[in-house]
C-alpha positions in Angstrom: -3.5 -68.2 35.8 0.2 -69.4 36.7 3.2 -68.4 36.1 4.5 -71.1 33.9 1.5 -70.3 31.7 1.4 -66.9 31.4 5.2 -67.9 30.4 4.4 -70.0 27.6 1.4 -68.2 26.4 4.5 -65.5 26.4 6.8 -67.4 24.4 4.1 -68.6 21.8 3.4 -64.7 21.4 6.2 -64.3 20.2 7.0 -67.2 18.1 4.0 -66.0 15.7 5.8 -62.1 15.9 9.0 -64.2 14.7 7.1 -66.3 12.5 5.2 -63.4 10.8 8.2 -61.1 10.3 10.7 -64.1 9.1 8.0 -64.3 6.5 7.8 -61.0 5.8 11.8 -61.0 5.6 12.2 -63.7 3.6 9.9 -62.2 0.4 11.2 -58.9 0.9 14.9 -60.4 -0.1 13.6 -62.6 -2.3 11.2 -59.6 -4.3 13.0 -56.9 -3.5 16.5 -58.3 -2.8 20.0 -57.6 -4.9 19.1 -58.6 -9.2 22.2 -60.6 -8.6 20.1 -64.0 -8.4 23.4 -65.8 -6.3 23.7 -63.3 -4.0 19.6 -62.7 -3.7 18.9 -66.2 -3.3 22.1 -66.5 -0.5 20.7 -63.4 1.6 17.2 -65.1 1.5 17.9 -68.6 2.5 20.3 -67.0 5.0 17.5 -65.1 6.6 14.8 -68.0 6.7 17.5 -70.4 8.1 17.8 -67.9 10.9 14.5 -67.3 11.6 13.8 -71.0 11.4 16.6 -71.7 13.8 15.1 -68.5 16.4 12.2 -70.2 16.6 13.6 -73.6 17.5 16.1 -71.3 19.6 12.9 -70.6 22.3 12.4 -74.3 23.1 15.9 -73.9 24.9 16.3 -71.5 27.6 20.0 -71.4 27.9 19.9 -70.4 23.6 16.9 -68.2 23.9 17.7 -65.0 24.1 21.4 -64.7 22.2 19.4 -66.2 18.9 16.4 -64.2 19.9 19.2 -60.7 20.1 20.5 -61.7 16.4 17.5 -62.6 14.7 16.2 -58.9 15.7 19.3 -57.5 14.7 19.0 -59.1 11.2 15.4 -57.8 10.8 16.6 -54.5 12.3 19.1 -54.7 9.4 16.1 -55.7 6.3 13.7 -53.2 7.5 16.2 -50.1 6.8 17.3 -51.7 3.6 13.5 -52.0 3.0 12.5 -48.1 3.9 15.7 -47.3 1.4 13.8 -48.3 -1.3 12.5 -45.1 -3.2 9.8 -44.9 -6.1 10.9 -43.6 -9.1 9.1 -41.9 -12.1 12.3 -42.9 -14.4 12.0 -46.5 -15.5 11.5 -47.8 -18.8 7.9 -48.3 -18.4 5.4 -50.2 -20.5 3.8 -48.1 -23.6 0.2 -47.7 -21.5 2.2 -46.7 -18.5 4.6 -44.3 -20.2 3.2 -41.2 -20.3 2.5 -39.6 -16.4 -1.5 -37.6 -16.4 -1.2 -33.8 -14.9 -3.4 -31.3 -15.0 -3.7 -27.9 -15.1 -5.8 -25.6 -13.8 -7.6 -21.9 -15.1 -10.8 -20.9 -13.0 -13.4 -23.8 -13.3 -11.5 -25.8 -16.3 -9.3 -27.9 -15.5 -7.1 -28.8 -18.7 -6.2 -33.2 -18.3 -3.0 -33.8 -19.9 -1.8 -37.1 -21.5 -5.6 -38.7 -21.5 -5.0 -42.0 -22.3 -6.9 -43.6 -25.5 -5.4 -46.3 -26.5 -6.3 -48.0 -30.3 -6.7 -51.8 -30.1 -6.4 -54.6 -32.1 -6.1 -57.2 -29.3 -5.6 -56.9 -25.7 -1.6 -56.7 -25.7 -1.7 -56.0 -29.7 -2.5 -51.3 -29.7 -1.1 -48.1 -30.6 -0.6 -45.8 -27.7 -2.5 -42.8 -27.8 -3.0 -39.9 -25.5 -4.5 -36.6 -26.1 -4.9 -33.0 -23.7 -8.9 -31.6 -22.8 -10.3 -29.5 -20.6 -13.2 -30.2 -18.6 -15.7 -27.7 -16.6 -15.9 -28.3 -13.5 -19.3 -26.6 -13.1 -20.5 -29.3 -15.8 -20.0 -32.0 -13.8 -23.1 -33.7 -12.8 -22.1 -37.1 -11.2 -19.4 -39.8 -10.4 -19.7 -43.7 -11.6 -18.2 -46.6 -9.6 -16.6 -48.7 -12.2 -16.0 -52.5 -11.1 -14.6 -55.2 -13.0 -14.3 -58.8 -12.3 -12.5 -61.6 -14.0 -11.6 -64.4 -11.1 -14.7 -64.9 -8.6 -17.1 -62.2 -6.8 -14.2 -61.6 -3.7 -11.7 -59.6 -6.6 -12.5 -56.7 -8.7 -10.5 -53.9 -10.0 -12.1 -50.8 -9.0 -12.3 -47.1 -10.5 -14.6 -43.7 -11.2 -15.4 -42.2 -13.9 -16.6 -38.6 -13.7 -19.7 -37.7 -16.1 -20.6 -33.8 -17.4 -23.8 -32.8 -18.1 -22.0 -32.2 -22.1 -22.1 -36.2 -22.1 -18.7 -36.5 -21.9 -17.0 -39.1 -19.6 -13.6 -38.9 -18.0 -12.5 -42.5 -16.0 -9.4 -42.5 -14.0 -8.1 -46.1 -12.6 -5.3 -46.7 -9.7 -3.5 -49.3 -10.9 0.6 -49.9 -11.3 3.1 -48.4 -13.7 4.3 -51.9 -14.6 7.9 -51.4 -16.5 8.7 -53.0 -19.8 8.4 -57.2 -19.7 7.0 -57.2 -16.0 3.8 -58.9 -15.3 1.8 -57.8 -12.0 2.2 -59.8 -9.5 -0.3 -59.7 -5.9 2.7 -60.7 -3.4 5.4 -58.4 -5.2 2.7 -55.4 -4.6 3.3 -56.0 -0.7 7.3 -55.3 -1.1 7.4 -51.9 -3.3 8.3 -53.4 -6.6 5.4 -51.8 -8.5 5.0 -47.1 -8.6 1.1 -46.0 -8.4 -0.6 -44.8 -11.4 -3.6 -42.4 -12.0 -4.4 -44.1 -15.1 -6.4 -41.2 -16.5 -8.4 -42.7 -19.7 -10.9 -42.7 -22.5 -14.2 -44.8 -21.4 -13.0 -46.3 -25.2 -9.9 -47.2 -24.0 -10.1 -48.3 -20.2 -13.9 -49.8 -20.1 -13.4 -50.8 -24.0 -10.5 -52.3 -23.4 -11.8 -54.8 -20.8 -14.8 -55.4 -22.3 -14.0 -56.0 -25.9 -10.5 -57.2 -26.3 -10.0 -59.5 -22.9 -10.9 -62.8 -23.2 -8.4 -64.6 -21.2 -9.7 -64.7 -18.4 -13.2 -62.7 -19.3 -13.3 -58.9 -17.8 -17.1 -58.6 -16.5 -17.7 -54.4 -15.8 -20.5 -53.4 -14.4 -21.6 -49.4 -13.6 -23.0 -48.4 -10.9 -23.9 -44.2 -11.0 -23.6 -42.9 -7.4 -26.0 -41.2 -5.7 -24.7 -37.6 -3.7 -24.5 -34.2 -3.9 -22.9 -32.6 -6.4 -20.7 -31.0 -3.6 -19.4 -34.4 -2.4 -18.3 -35.2 -6.6 -16.7 -31.5 -7.2 -14.6 -32.9 -3.8 -14.0 -36.0 -4.9 -13.3 -34.5 -8.4 -10.4 -32.1 -6.9 -8.7 -34.8 -4.4 -7.7 -36.6 -7.4 -6.6 -33.7 -9.8 -4.5 -33.2 -6.4 -2.9 -36.5 -6.3 -3.0 -37.0 -10.2 -0.2 -33.8 -9.9 1.9 -35.4 -6.9 2.5 -38.2 -8.6 3.7 -36.0 -11.1 6.2 -34.4 -8.9 6.8 -37.3 -7.3 6.8 -41.2 -7.2 4.9 -43.1 -4.7 4.5 -47.0 -4.3 1.6 -49.0 -4.7 0.7 -51.6 -2.0 -1.5 -54.6 -2.6 -3.3 -53.9 0.7 -2.9 -50.2 1.7 -2.6 -48.1 -1.1 -4.3 -50.3 -4.2 -6.9 -49.3 -6.6 -10.0 -49.6 -3.6 -8.5 -48.4 -0.6 -7.1 -44.6 -2.5 -10.6 -44.4 -4.2 -11.8 -44.3 -0.6 -9.0 -41.9 0.7 -9.5 -39.5 -1.9 -13.5 -39.3 -1.1 -12.8 -38.6 2.5 -9.6 -36.7 2.5 -11.2 -33.3 3.1 -14.2 -34.8 5.3 -16.6 -33.7 3.0 -17.8 -37.4 2.2 -17.4 -38.3 5.8 -20.5 -41.1 6.1 -18.7 -43.9 4.2 -16.6 -45.6 7.3 -14.1 -48.0 6.5 -15.2 -51.5 6.2 -13.7 -54.9 5.5 -15.4 -54.7 2.4 -13.1 -51.9 1.1 -10.1 -54.3 1.0 -12.3 -57.3 -0.4 -12.6 -55.0 -3.6 -15.3 -57.4 -5.0 -18.1 -56.3 -2.2 -17.8 -52.6 -2.9 -20.3 -52.3 -4.9 -22.4 -53.8 -2.2 -21.3 -52.5 0.4 -21.6 -49.0 -1.3 -25.8 -49.8 -2.1 -25.8 -50.9 2.0 -24.5 -47.2 2.8 -27.3 -45.6 0.4 -24.7 -43.8 -2.1 -26.1 -46.3 -5.2 -28.6 -44.6 -7.2 -30.8 -47.9 -6.9 -34.5 -46.5 -8.6 -35.7 -48.4 -5.7 -34.1 -51.8 -7.1 -32.7 -54.4 -5.2 -28.9 -55.2 -5.2 -28.9 -57.7 -7.5 -31.2 -56.5 -9.9 -29.2 -53.1 -9.9 -26.4 -55.7 -10.1 -28.1 -57.3 -13.6 -28.6 -53.8 -14.9 -25.4 -52.3 -14.5 -23.6 -55.1 -16.3 -22.0 -53.2 -19.9 -20.7 -56.1 -21.4 -22.9 -57.2 -24.2 -23.8 -53.7 -24.2 -19.9 -52.7 -25.1 -20.1 -55.0 -27.9 -22.4 -54.0 -29.7 -21.9 -50.5 -29.7 -18.6 -51.4 -30.4 -15.6 -48.8 -29.7 -17.5 -46.0 -31.0 -17.2 -42.2 -30.8 -19.9 -41.9 -28.4 -18.8 -45.4 -26.6 -20.1 -43.9 -23.0 -23.1 -42.6 -24.0 -24.1 -46.1 -25.9 -23.0 -48.4 -23.0 -25.4 -46.7 -20.5 -28.2 -45.9 -23.0 -30.0 -49.3 -21.1 -28.6 -48.4 -17.4 -30.7 -46.6 -14.4 -28.7 -43.4 -13.6 -29.1 -39.9 -12.4 -27.3 -37.8 -15.8 
């Protein structure tokens, strides 16, 4: 391959890197920049124009490297500023994420503080409620994966629920901790705009909200009992306890791609190597395919069913509506589900 061809390919690769970094920097300034709109828009426009000028300058040998050097300096300044944005537990939070859960331990007994159990009249009209409850890890008998769909098969919110021999279930949903008046945006989630939140909740809250009160859009909820050893279940439980308490002490940022509801489940499941047979896969990032991937890995209780048949039985919306938000909600919605506990 001739020198000129290599030179052109090198410039094309450099141009692609500059384009991607330029888009990132422009969006970072737009979403995380100063609250003063005039200043923020000025910085966005300035960064974007320099990025475009630098791309154009690649064509002109005389201007190429001086303009490129200025662009790199600009990008470094934005990167340093972005890294300096820090998460906080002290903001004016929405009521459904206002209290941070935490866990205290006495031997085999784990007391979860601030377990959420809001009383809903509608999706947005509710009475905030929390309670403390103690769970015996020796009575932990299994873990369920809950997948919630609202916009096609590729996108789902995935969380876990720990089941105990006395019929109790404790759900932990990894979410964004939103401030009052703040709405979720997938793009904003890339730019340190949301703190990470482990919603430790009663299933009447975290599942019942989605099956019985959210209708625009409708959310379909599927409960899949996982297949695995008790040692794996307890390891996952302990890893969740550790992460919940860490977030109480030090806030972390949510990230749409790398630190979200699904990737954090995988990280918690593999944190100490006890569940090391779930290799990372693109289906973990495309969260709607997580149940299918777990089925393929032999990590779901299948009872000999095909995935389509298992998925049909895992769907709990109709059962939840029939049951209503009753005291034994967790047991009621599982009555027709294939399960091991």
